C-alpha positions as CSV (number, residue, x, y, z in Angstrom):
1,M,-0.1,0.3,0.0
2,V,0.8,3.8,-0.8
3,S,0.9,4.4,2.9
4,A,3.6,2.1,3.7
5,V,6.2,3.8,1.5
6,P,8.3,6.5,3.4
7,R,8.0,9.9,1.9
8,T,11.3,11.5,1.0
9,R,11.8,14.9,2.3
10,P,13.8,17.9,0.0
11,G,16.5,17.5,2.5
12,D,17.0,13.7,2.0
13,R,18.2,14.1,-1.8
14,P,21.7,14.5,-1.5
15,W,22.4,13.1,-5.0
16,S,20.8,17.0,-6.0
17,A,23.8,18.4,-4.3
18,D,26.1,21.0,-6.1
19,P,28.7,18.4,-6.6
20,Y,26.9,15.5,-7.9
21,S,25.1,17.8,-10.5
22,H,28.3,19.6,-11.6
23,A,30.0,16.2,-12.6
24,V,26.9,14.7,-14.4
25,L,26.8,18.2,-16.3
26,S,30.7,18.1,-17.0
27,G,30.8,14.4,-17.5
28,R,34.2,14.1,-15.1
29,G,35.1,14.3,-11.6
30,P,36.9,13.6,-9.2
31,L,34.0,12.9,-6.9
32,F,33.9,11.0,-3.8
33,L,31.8,9.6,-1.3
34,R,33.6,10.8,2.3
35,R,32.7,9.4,5.5
36,T,33.2,10.9,8.7
37,D,36.5,9.6,9.4
38,G,38.0,11.1,6.2
39,W,37.9,7.9,4.4
40,L,36.9,8.4,0.7
41,L,35.3,6.3,-2.2
42,P,36.2,7.6,-5.7
43,L,33.0,7.8,-7.7
44,E,33.3,6.4,-11.6
45,V,31.8,9.7,-13.1
46,E,33.4,9.3,-16.4
47,R,32.3,5.9,-16.4
48,W,28.8,6.2,-15.4
49,C,28.7,9.0,-18.0
50,A,30.1,7.0,-20.5
51,D,27.9,4.5,-22.9
52,A,27.2,0.9,-21.5
53,D,30.6,-1.0,-21.6
54,A,31.2,-4.9,-22.0
55,V,30.4,-5.7,-18.2
56,D,27.4,-3.8,-18.4
57,R,26.0,-5.3,-21.3
58,E,26.2,-8.4,-19.6
59,V,24.1,-7.4,-17.1
60,L,21.6,-6.1,-19.4
61,A,21.7,-9.6,-21.0
62,R,20.2,-11.0,-17.8
63,C,17.4,-8.6,-17.3
64,E,13.8,-10.2,-18.1
65,G,10.8,-8.3,-18.9
66,A,10.4,-4.7,-18.0
67,V,13.2,-3.2,-16.4
68,L,13.4,-0.7,-13.4
69,D,16.9,0.8,-13.0
70,V,17.1,2.2,-9.3
71,G,19.7,4.9,-9.0
72,C,20.0,5.2,-12.7
73,G,22.5,8.3,-12.5
74,P,23.3,10.0,-16.0
75,G,20.9,6.6,-17.8
76,R,23.7,5.1,-19.7
77,L,21.9,1.5,-18.9
78,V,18.1,2.8,-19.4
79,A,19.8,4.4,-22.8
80,A,21.1,1.1,-23.8
81,L,18.0,-0.7,-23.0
82,A,15.7,1.7,-24.6
83,A,18.0,1.2,-27.9
84,R,17.4,-2.3,-28.0
85,G,13.4,-1.9,-27.9
86,G,13.1,-2.7,-24.2
87,T,10.8,-1.7,-21.7
88,A,12.9,0.2,-18.8
89,L,12.3,3.4,-16.3
90,G,15.6,5.1,-15.0
91,I,15.0,6.8,-11.2
92,D,17.2,9.2,-9.6
93,V,16.9,11.7,-7.1
94,S,19.0,14.2,-9.1
95,E,17.2,16.4,-11.6
96,A,20.7,16.5,-13.7
97,A,20.9,12.5,-13.7
98,V,17.6,12.6,-15.1
99,A,17.7,15.1,-17.6
100,H,21.0,13.7,-18.8
101,T,18.9,10.0,-19.1
102,T,15.9,11.5,-21.3
103,R,18.8,13.3,-23.6
104,L,20.0,10.0,-24.1
105,G,16.7,8.7,-25.3
106,G,15.7,6.8,-22.3
107,Q,12.6,7.4,-19.9
108,A,13.2,8.0,-16.0
109,L,11.5,10.1,-12.9
110,Q,13.1,12.1,-10.4
111,R,11.5,9.8,-7.9
112,S,13.2,7.9,-4.8
113,V,12.6,4.4,-4.7
114,F,10.8,4.8,-1.7
115,E,8.2,7.1,-3.2
116,P,5.3,5.8,-5.3
117,L,6.2,4.3,-8.5
118,P,4.5,3.4,-11.8
119,G,4.0,-0.3,-12.0
120,E,4.5,-1.5,-8.7
121,G,4.8,-5.4,-8.1
122,R,4.7,-5.4,-12.0
123,W,8.4,-4.8,-12.8
124,G,10.4,-7.7,-14.4
125,T,13.8,-7.0,-13.3
126,A,15.5,-4.7,-10.9
127,L,19.0,-3.1,-11.2
128,L,20.8,-1.9,-8.4
129,V,24.3,-1.3,-10.1
130,D,27.1,1.3,-9.2
131,G,27.1,1.0,-5.1
132,N,23.2,1.4,-5.3
133,I,22.9,-1.5,-2.9
134,G,23.7,1.3,-0.6
135,I,20.8,3.5,-1.1
136,G,19.2,4.8,2.0
137,G,21.8,3.1,4.2
138,D,19.4,0.0,5.4
139,P,20.0,-2.6,2.9
140,A,16.9,-4.8,4.6
141,A,14.5,-1.8,4.2
142,L,15.7,-1.6,0.0
143,L,15.4,-5.5,-0.3
144,R,11.5,-5.5,1.2
145,R,10.9,-2.2,-0.8
146,L,12.1,-3.9,-4.1
147,S,10.5,-7.0,-3.5
148,R,7.3,-4.9,-3.2
149,L,8.0,-3.5,-6.7
150,L,8.9,-6.5,-8.9
151,A,6.5,-9.3,-9.6
152,P,6.6,-12.6,-8.3
153,G,9.5,-14.5,-9.2
154,G,10.7,-11.2,-10.2
155,L,14.7,-10.5,-10.8
156,L,17.1,-8.6,-8.9
157,I,20.5,-7.8,-10.2
158,A,22.9,-6.2,-7.8
159,E,26.5,-4.7,-7.7
160,T,28.4,-5.4,-4.6
161,V,31.9,-4.9,-3.1
162,P,34.2,-7.1,-5.1
163,D,36.8,-9.5,-2.9
164,A,35.3,-8.8,0.3
165,D,32.7,-9.7,2.8
166,V,32.0,-5.6,3.7
167,D,28.8,-5.1,5.7
168,E,28.6,-1.5,6.5
169,R,26.2,1.0,7.5
170,V,27.9,5.0,7.4
171,S,27.2,8.6,7.1
172,V,28.8,10.3,4.0
173,R,29.1,13.1,2.1
174,I,29.2,13.5,-1.7
175,V,32.8,15.8,-2.5
176,R,34.2,17.0,-5.3
177,I,37.9,16.7,-3.7
178,P,38.8,16.1,-0.4
179,G,37.6,18.6,2.3
180,T,40.1,20.5,4.9
181,P,41.0,18.8,7.7
182,D,38.7,20.3,10.3
183,G,36.1,18.7,7.8
184,T,34.5,22.4,6.8
185,E,34.1,23.2,3.2
186,D,32.7,25.6,0.8
187,H,29.2,24.8,-0.5
188,D,29.0,27.0,-3.6
189,G,29.7,24.3,-5.7
190,G,33.3,25.3,-7.0
191,P,36.5,23.6,-5.6
192,G,36.1,21.6,-2.1
193,A,31.9,21.5,-2.3
194,A,30.4,19.0,-0.5
195,G,27.0,18.2,-0.5
196,P,24.8,17.1,2.9
197,S,25.6,14.0,4.9
198,F,23.5,11.4,4.3
199,P,23.0,7.2,5.0
200,W,25.0,5.0,3.0
201,A,25.8,1.2,3.0
202,R,29.0,-0.8,1.1
203,L,28.2,-4.6,0.8
204,G,30.0,-7.4,-0.4
205,T,28.2,-10.7,-1.8
206,P,28.3,-12.6,1.6
207,A,26.6,-10.0,3.3
208,L,24.0,-9.0,0.5
209,L,23.0,-12.9,0.5
210,R,22.4,-13.0,4.2
211,H,20.3,-10.1,3.8
212,A,18.5,-11.2,1.1
213,A,18.0,-14.4,2.8
214,R,16.1,-12.7,6.0
215,A,14.1,-10.4,3.6
216,G,12.8,-13.5,1.8
217,W,15.1,-13.4,-1.6
218,R,16.4,-16.4,-3.1
219,P,19.9,-16.7,-4.6
220,Q,20.3,-16.8,-8.3
221,G,23.8,-16.5,-9.1
222,Q,26.9,-14.4,-9.0
223,W,29.4,-13.4,-11.1
224,T,32.8,-11.2,-11.6
225,A,33.7,-9.2,-14.3
226,G,36.5,-5.9,-14.9
227,G,36.7,-5.8,-11.5
228,R,33.3,-5.4,-10.7
229,A,31.2,-8.0,-8.8
230,F,27.4,-9.0,-9.1
231,A,24.9,-11.0,-7.8
232,T,21.3,-11.9,-8.8
233,L,18.3,-12.7,-6.4
234,R,15.0,-14.0,-7.5
235,N,11.7,-12.8,-5.7
236,R,10.0,-15.3,-3.6
237,R,6.7,-13.3,-3.6
238,T,4.1,-15.6,-5.1
239,S,1.1,-13.2,-5.4
240,S,0.7,-9.5,-5.9
241,S,-2.0,-7.1,-4.3
242,A,-1.1,-4.0,-6.3
243,D,-2.2,-5.2,-9.8
244,P,-2.9,-8.1,-11.8
245,A,-0.4,-10.6,-12.5
246,N,-0.1,-10.3,-16.3
247,S,-0.8,-6.4,-16.4
248,P,2.4,-4.2,-18.2
249,A,4.8,-2.9,-16.3
250,V,4.2,0.4,-17.8
251,S,0.9,1.5,-18.9
252,S,0.5,4.3,-21.3
253,S,-1.0,6.2,-19.0
254,Q,1.5,6.0,-16.7
255,R,4.8,6.4,-19.0
256,P,7.0,9.0,-17.9
257,R,7.1,11.6,-21.0
258,N,10.0,13.9,-22.3
259,T,8.4,17.2,-22.2
260,S,11.3,19.2,-24.2
261,P,14.7,18.4,-24.9
262,G,16.9,18.8,-22.0
263,M,14.5,18.6,-19.4
264,P,13.8,15.9,-17.0
265,V,10.9,14.0,-17.8
266,A,7.5,13.9,-16.1
267,D,5.2,11.4,-14.7
268,S,1.7,11.6,-16.4
């Protein structure tokens, strides 16, 4: 039910902060996630803004039915699926990312995964790549939400931290360059700019499988390619209370539309 879905507030949209928007618009970094202890995780902005590569194409080849790309970023996967004639929708809280996706020819909505979405309970595949298993800082809550979004027996493809049994929940900021030692940054989008802090999670494949088992998912497979690690999970849910099981994932009345070149899509 929609009432069970937590609504995000404007302050909960850290990926709309200036450093990330600037990186998406320019197509380059450097950009990092920074923990409170100063540890930095580089974000692969250039790869995200490029065309889908061989590793991405292997992920897309495993997709089934209509695809929901959660945290689609600049939209390379949604655009690649659209070019193949598939049904795909990207969602992202960043206006810049959604605009970039639509310019590439993909469909996207500026929306959190925890907000109401088109086609709930009917998606064939959900994607959590590029670290997006970390969204919300609570993998269990995210997995439960995705179970409700997918059709019974639907597929989740998640990218995990390679070669590590990592299971951490942290507070991070998006920073363009390392901040000053006392943690202060300038917030005007220029060098040293940082967004607000927000919760994030990092999981290796073993940790993902542990969380998934508790949330009612069935392991489907795992693989590594190009220094990246992935796991597939099957939704154990056997019935859908939202809509008839044979309904299309996105009906014509629900499809986001590209309102004008260079602008984010809007839902009908």
